[in-house]
C-alpha positions in Angstrom: 0.1 0.1 0.2 1.5 3.6 -1.0 1.1 6.3 1.5 1.9 9.9 1.4 4.5 11.2 3.2 5.2 14.8 3.4 8.3 16.3 4.4 7.7 16.4 8.1 7.0 13.2 8.6 3.0 12.9 8.4 0.8 10.3 6.9 -1.7 11.8 4.9 -4.9 9.7 3.9 -6.2 10.5 -0.4 -8.8 12.8 -0.2 -12.1 12.4 -2.3 -14.5 15.3 -2.8 -17.4 13.2 -2.0 -19.1 13.1 1.3 -18.5 9.9 3.5 -19.7 8.5 6.4 -17.2 10.3 8.9 -18.0 13.6 7.7 -21.7 12.6 8.5 -21.8 11.7 12.1 -19.0 14.7 12.2 -21.7 17.2 11.1 -24.5 15.4 12.9 -21.6 15.8 16.3 -21.6 19.7 15.7 -25.5 19.9 15.5 -26.5 17.8 18.1 -23.6 19.7 20.9 -22.7 16.4 22.8 -21.8 13.5 22.4 -25.2 11.3 22.0 -25.6 7.4 22.9 -26.6 7.6 19.1 -23.6 9.3 18.3 -21.3 7.3 20.2 -23.2 4.1 18.5 -22.3 5.7 15.3 -18.7 6.6 15.6 -18.0 3.0 17.0 -19.9 1.4 14.6 -17.7 2.7 12.0 -14.3 3.6 14.1 -14.3 0.1 16.3 -12.5 0.7 19.3 -10.6 3.7 17.4 -13.9 5.8 17.8 -14.0 4.5 21.9 -10.4 5.7 22.6 -10.9 8.4 20.5 -14.0 9.1 22.3 -11.9 8.4 25.7 -9.3 10.9 24.7 -12.2 13.9 24.0 -13.8 13.1 27.8 -10.7 13.5 29.7 -9.3 16.4 27.4 -6.7 15.3 25.8 -7.0 16.8 22.9 -4.5 19.8 22.5 -5.0 22.8 20.4 -1.1 24.9 19.9 -0.6 28.1 17.8 0.7 25.5 14.7 -0.8 22.1 15.6 -3.2 19.6 17.0 -1.6 17.3 19.3 -3.2 14.1 20.8 -1.6 13.1 24.0 -1.7 8.8 23.7 -0.8 6.8 26.4 3.2 6.6 24.8 3.6 10.0 23.4 2.1 13.2 21.9 1.2 13.4 18.1 0.6 15.5 15.5 -2.4 15.6 14.1 -2.8 17.4 10.4 -5.7 17.4 7.9 -6.6 14.2 9.4 -3.0 12.8 9.4 -1.1 11.7 12.3 2.4 10.9 13.6 1.7 7.4 14.8 2.6 4.0 13.7 -0.7 3.0 13.4 -1.5 5.5 10.7 1.9 5.0 9.0 1.9 0.8 9.1 -2.2 0.0 9.4 -4.2 1.9 7.7 -5.2 2.5 4.2 -4.5 5.9 3.0 -6.7 6.2 -0.1 -9.7 5.0 2.4 -10.8 8.3 3.9 -13.0 6.9 5.8 -9.7 4.9 7.5 -8.5 6.9 10.6 -5.8 6.5 13.1 -8.0 7.4 17.1 -5.8 10.7 17.4 -7.6 11.8 14.0 -11.1 10.7 15.2 -10.6 12.3 18.3 -9.5 15.6 16.6 -12.6 15.7 14.5 -14.5 14.5 17.7 -12.8 17.3 19.5 -13.4 20.3 16.9 -17.1 19.3 16.5 -17.5 20.0 20.2 -15.9 22.5 20.7 -13.9 20.9 23.3 -10.1 21.3 22.1 -8.0 22.0 24.9 -6.5 25.2 23.4 -2.4 26.6 24.2 -2.0 29.9 23.2 1.9 29.1 22.5 3.9 27.1 19.7 4.0 23.5 20.3 7.1 23.6 18.2 8.6 25.4 20.5 7.2 23.7 24.2 7.0 19.8 22.7 10.7 19.1 23.6 9.7 20.2 27.3 6.7 18.1 27.9 
């Protein structure tokens, strides 16, 4: 499987003009303004354990928005997510970059947090502070 990797090491999923089921739950979540049992079911039906982990991360406020990047605090490290691309090994090795519905849990968490307005905002540059965290 061919992966699109940019100069910063981000693995980026392919983009398509069509609306995906991911776009559907994201719009519904933004409209609802909260995670309802139906939306949790919808997200986990599409993303399984990745969806559950993403929802857990949002609930624990582990999606951080810096001036330059969005970062998800994982279990072992922090992962930078940009345009659904992520620096994690799951995105690099396990996902089909040509399928816009295949996202790592970090990218799903960013979409959920943004739809809910639940990112933890930091008025600083992640590129300046990440080595100290």
